[in-house]
Backbone as numpy.savetxt, mean C-alpha at the origin, in Angstrom:
# Nx Ny Nz CAx CAy CAz Cx Cy Cz
-15.32 -8.99 -11.70 -14.97 -10.30 -11.17 -14.27 -10.08 -9.84
-14.75 -10.75 -8.80 -14.19 -10.54 -7.48 -12.80 -11.13 -7.33
-12.61 -12.37 -7.72 -11.29 -13.01 -7.72 -10.94 -13.44 -9.14
-9.69 -13.31 -9.49 -9.25 -13.78 -10.81 -9.17 -15.30 -10.79
-9.21 -15.94 -11.96 -9.07 -17.40 -12.01 -7.77 -17.88 -11.34
-6.69 -17.12 -11.50 -5.42 -17.49 -10.86 -5.53 -17.44 -9.34
-6.22 -16.41 -8.81 -6.41 -16.31 -7.36 -7.24 -17.48 -6.85
-8.28 -17.83 -7.59 -9.14 -18.95 -7.18 -8.33 -20.25 -7.18
-7.58 -20.48 -8.26 -6.77 -21.70 -8.36 -5.72 -21.76 -7.25
-5.21 -20.61 -6.84 -4.19 -20.54 -5.80 -4.74 -20.54 -4.39
-6.07 -20.58 -4.24 -6.67 -20.64 -2.92 -6.78 -19.30 -2.21
-6.66 -18.20 -2.94 -6.70 -16.86 -2.33 -7.99 -16.60 -1.55
-9.18 -16.91 -2.09 -10.40 -16.64 -1.32 -10.41 -17.33 0.05
-10.00 -18.57 0.09 -9.97 -19.31 1.36 -8.93 -18.71 2.30
-7.77 -18.32 1.77 -6.72 -17.72 2.59 -7.20 -16.41 3.22
-7.86 -15.57 2.41 -8.34 -14.28 2.91 -9.37 -14.50 4.02
-10.34 -15.39 3.79 -11.38 -15.63 4.79 -10.81 -16.28 6.05
-9.85 -17.19 5.90 -9.23 -17.82 7.07 -8.48 -16.78 7.90
-7.75 -15.89 7.23 -7.01 -14.84 7.95 -7.99 -13.92 8.67
-9.07 -13.50 7.99 -10.07 -12.62 8.60 -10.74 -13.32 9.78
-10.98 -14.62 9.67 -11.60 -15.38 10.77 -10.70 -15.41 12.00
-9.41 -15.59 11.78 -8.45 -15.65 12.89 -8.17 -14.28 13.52
-8.10 -13.25 12.68 -7.63 -11.93 13.13 -8.69 -10.84 13.18
-9.89 -11.16 12.77 -10.96 -10.16 12.77 -11.11 -9.42 11.46
-10.01 -9.32 10.69 -10.09 -8.70 9.38 -8.85 -9.02 8.57
-8.99 -8.88 7.26 -7.88 -8.99 6.32 -7.88 -7.71 5.52
-6.70 -7.15 5.31 -6.59 -5.91 4.55 -5.44 -6.06 3.57
-5.68 -5.72 2.31 -4.62 -5.83 1.33 -5.08 -5.45 -0.07
-4.26 -5.77 -1.03 -4.53 -5.45 -2.42 -4.84 -6.73 -3.18
-5.88 -6.67 -4.00 -6.27 -7.81 -4.82 -6.43 -7.36 -6.27
-6.10 -8.22 -7.18 -6.30 -7.93 -8.60 -7.75 -8.19 -8.95
-8.37 -7.24 -9.62 -9.76 -7.35 -10.07 -9.78 -7.24 -11.59
-10.91 -7.65 -12.19 -11.05 -7.56 -13.65 -12.34 -6.80 -13.95
-12.22 -5.72 -14.71 -13.39 -4.96 -15.13 -14.17 -5.72 -16.19
-15.39 -5.27 -16.45 -16.23 -5.92 -17.46 -15.57 -5.94 -18.83
-14.73 -4.94 -19.12 -14.05 -4.88 -20.42 -12.79 -5.74 -20.46
-12.50 -6.45 -19.34 -11.33 -7.32 -19.29 -10.09 -6.68 -18.72
-10.12 -5.37 -18.50 -8.96 -4.66 -17.95 -8.74 -5.04 -16.48
-7.51 -5.33 -16.12 -7.18 -5.67 -14.73 -6.78 -4.41 -13.97
-7.09 -4.38 -12.68 -6.69 -3.28 -11.82 -6.48 -3.81 -10.42
-5.77 -3.05 -9.60 -5.52 -3.43 -8.22 -6.49 -2.70 -7.32
-7.19 -3.45 -6.48 -8.15 -2.87 -5.54 -7.63 -3.03 -4.13
-7.74 -2.00 -3.34 -7.42 -2.08 -1.91 -8.69 -2.49 -1.19
-8.62 -3.60 -0.48 -9.80 -4.23 0.08 -9.62 -4.53 1.56
-10.73 -4.43 2.31 -10.76 -4.88 3.70 -11.89 -5.89 3.82
-11.58 -7.09 4.33 -12.58 -8.12 4.59 -12.66 -8.26 6.10
-13.84 -7.94 6.66 -14.03 -7.94 8.11 -14.96 -9.07 8.52
-14.58 -9.80 9.56 -15.41 -10.86 10.12 -16.64 -10.25 10.77
-17.82 -10.78 10.48 -19.07 -10.28 11.08 -19.63 -11.34 12.02
-20.10 -10.88 13.17 -20.68 -11.78 14.17 -22.06 -11.27 14.57
-22.92 -12.21 15.01 -24.22 -11.79 15.51 -24.07 -11.38 16.98
-25.19 -11.01 17.63 -25.12 -10.53 19.00 -24.61 -11.59 19.98
-24.78 -12.86 19.62 -24.30 -13.95 20.48 -22.83 -14.26 20.22
-22.22 -13.59 19.24 -20.81 -13.80 18.95 -20.53 -14.88 17.91
-21.58 -15.40 17.28 -21.41 -16.43 16.26 -21.05 -15.80 14.91
-20.14 -16.44 14.23 -19.71 -15.97 12.92 -20.88 -16.07 11.94
-21.21 -14.94 11.29 -22.33 -14.95 10.33 -21.91 -14.56 8.92
-20.67 -14.21 8.73 -20.22 -13.87 7.38 -19.08 -12.87 7.40
-18.89 -12.24 6.23 -17.82 -11.29 6.07 -18.36 -10.03 5.42
-17.78 -8.91 5.77 -18.11 -7.62 5.15 -16.93 -7.22 4.29
-17.18 -6.93 3.03 -16.14 -6.50 2.11 -16.22 -4.99 1.95
-15.11 -4.31 2.17 -15.05 -2.86 2.00 -14.00 -2.54 0.95
-14.38 -1.73 -0.02 -13.47 -1.28 -1.06 -12.88 0.05 -0.60
-11.59 0.08 -0.28 -10.96 1.30 0.21 -10.78 2.33 -0.90
-11.15 1.98 -2.11 -11.00 2.91 -3.23 -12.33 3.57 -3.59
-13.32 3.40 -2.75 -14.63 4.00 -2.97 -15.18 3.65 -4.34
-14.98 2.40 -4.74 -15.49 1.87 -6.01 -14.99 2.65 -7.22
-13.86 3.29 -7.07 -13.31 4.07 -8.18 -12.60 3.19 -9.19
-12.42 1.93 -8.85 -11.70 1.03 -9.75 -10.21 1.07 -9.50
-9.80 1.66 -8.44 -8.40 1.71 -8.04 -7.45 1.48 -9.19
-6.63 2.02 -9.37 -5.98 3.23 -8.97 -5.95 4.09 -10.20
-6.74 5.16 -10.21 -6.87 6.01 -11.38 -6.03 7.28 -11.28
-5.72 7.68 -10.09 -4.97 8.92 -9.91 -3.50 8.66 -9.72
-2.84 9.62 -9.16 -1.41 9.49 -8.89 -1.18 9.50 -7.40
-0.17 8.80 -7.00 0.22 8.72 -5.60 1.56 9.42 -5.48
1.70 10.28 -4.51 2.95 11.00 -4.34 4.07 10.11 -3.83
5.25 10.34 -4.32 6.46 9.70 -3.82 7.31 10.83 -3.27
7.65 10.70 -1.99 8.28 11.83 -1.33 9.63 11.48 -0.70
10.45 12.50 -0.60 11.67 12.46 0.19 11.61 13.71 1.04
11.43 13.52 2.33 11.25 14.65 3.24 12.35 14.64 4.29
13.06 15.73 4.39 14.11 15.90 5.38 13.65 16.98 6.35
13.29 16.56 7.55 12.83 17.50 8.57 14.06 18.12 9.23
14.11 19.44 9.23 15.26 20.15 9.79 15.06 20.30 11.29
15.80 19.49 12.04 15.78 19.58 13.50 17.05 20.32 13.95
17.26 20.40 15.26 18.42 21.13 15.77 19.74 20.54 15.29
19.82 19.20 15.24 21.06 18.56 14.79 21.37 18.94 13.35
20.39 18.88 12.48 20.61 19.24 11.08 20.87 20.74 10.92
20.16 21.54 11.69 20.37 22.99 11.62 21.83 23.33 11.96
22.35 22.66 12.97 23.74 22.88 13.35 24.70 22.47 12.24
24.42 21.33 11.59 25.27 20.89 10.49 25.22 21.85 9.31
24.05 22.37 9.04 23.89 23.32 7.93 24.71 24.58 8.21
24.64 25.06 9.44 25.38 26.29 9.80 26.89 26.11 9.76
27.35 24.87 9.85 28.80 24.62 9.78 29.22 24.14 8.40
28.32 24.29 7.42 28.60 23.88 6.04 28.99 22.40 5.93
28.25 21.55 6.64 28.51 20.10 6.60 28.29 19.58 5.18
28.91 18.46 4.91 28.78 17.85 3.58 27.38 17.27 3.40
27.04 17.05 2.14 25.75 16.43 1.82 25.66 15.05 2.47
26.77 14.32 2.48 26.79 12.98 3.08 26.48 13.05 4.57
27.03 14.05 5.26 26.76 14.20 6.70 25.30 14.54 6.95
24.76 15.43 6.12 23.35 15.79 6.26 22.45 14.59 6.02
22.76 13.81 4.99 21.97 12.63 4.67 22.04 11.60 5.80
23.23 11.36 6.30 23.41 10.39 7.39 22.61 10.79 8.62
22.66 12.06 8.98 21.93 12.55 10.15 20.43 12.49 9.91
20.00 12.88 8.73 18.58 12.82 8.40 18.05 11.39 8.43
18.82 10.46 7.86 18.40 9.05 7.85 18.32 8.50 9.26
19.25 8.91 10.13 19.23 8.45 11.52 17.96 8.95 12.23
17.43 10.09 11.77 16.22 10.66 12.37 14.94 10.14 11.71
15.07 9.21 10.74 13.88 8.61 10.14 13.55 9.04 8.73
14.41 9.81 8.10 14.16 10.23 6.72 14.09 9.01 5.80
13.14 9.03 4.89 12.98 7.97 3.89 13.31 8.59 2.53
14.15 7.92 1.74 14.51 8.43 0.42 13.36 8.19 -0.56
13.42 8.84 -1.71 12.40 8.64 -2.73 12.35 7.17 -3.17
13.50 6.56 -3.28 13.54 5.15 -3.67 12.82 4.29 -2.63
13.09 4.55 -1.35 12.44 3.78 -0.28 10.93 4.02 -0.26
10.51 5.26 -0.52 9.08 5.56 -0.56 8.42 4.83 -1.73
9.10 4.80 -2.87 8.59 4.05 -4.03 8.47 2.58 -3.69
9.49 2.02 -3.06 9.45 0.60 -2.68 8.31 0.31 -1.72
8.02 1.26 -0.84 6.89 1.09 0.11 5.58 0.93 -0.66
5.34 1.78 -1.66 4.10 1.70 -2.45 4.07 0.42 -3.28
5.21 -0.01 -3.78 5.26 -1.25 -4.56 4.94 -2.45 -3.67
5.54 -2.51 -2.48 5.28 -3.63 -1.55 3.83 -3.69 -1.12
3.20 -2.54 -0.95 1.81 -2.51 -0.49 0.83 -2.89 -1.59
1.30 -2.91 -2.83 0.41 -3.24 -3.94 -0.40 -2.07 -4.45
-0.15 -0.88 -3.92 -0.89 0.31 -4.33 -0.55 0.69 -5.77
0.67 0.44 -6.16 1.09 0.73 -7.53 1.98 -0.40 -8.02
2.35 -0.33 -9.26 3.19 -1.36 -9.86 4.47 -0.72 -10.39
5.47 -1.56 -10.61 6.72 -1.06 -11.17 6.47 -0.45 -12.55
5.58 -1.06 -13.32 5.26 -0.54 -14.65 4.69 0.88 -14.55
3.82 1.11 -13.56 3.23 2.44 -13.38 4.29 3.45 -12.96
5.19 3.06 -12.07 6.26 3.96 -11.63 7.13 4.35 -12.81
7.50 3.37 -13.62 8.35 3.63 -14.78 7.62 4.50 -15.81
6.35 4.20 -16.04 5.57 4.97 -17.02 5.45 6.43 -16.59
5.09 6.67 -15.34 4.91 8.03 -14.86 6.25 8.75 -14.75
7.29 8.02 -14.32 8.61 8.62 -14.21 9.18 9.05 -15.54
8.73 8.43 -16.61 9.24 8.77 -17.94 8.52 10.01 -18.51
7.40 10.39 -17.93 6.64 11.55 -18.45 7.35 12.86 -18.20
């Protein structure tokens, strides 16, 4: 099923096509339903298509999950602290963990919690999936 009944009732198909018409494409996550009734999140791109004269002729739907039924695998959640000269200097002077964290964050470090929140906001995963996998 391309759109769930809730999406249809909420006007999601029209919203997606209107956005793609205005901006050239819409990209995001949509809930899909398999033949067995199981719901899953699909990453989708809807692109506006035009003929050679520039007239709108339709939309192209691309499944960014390669028709795998999104999301069957695991997505990494990372906390990466890149050691630059400033951090190297702090390490050599036995700086506190708080000082290292503050300097790393100022340089763009993202914590594991923030990385998890990024995946949740994007719709790539759900809180239930994070909790389930985190408990393993």
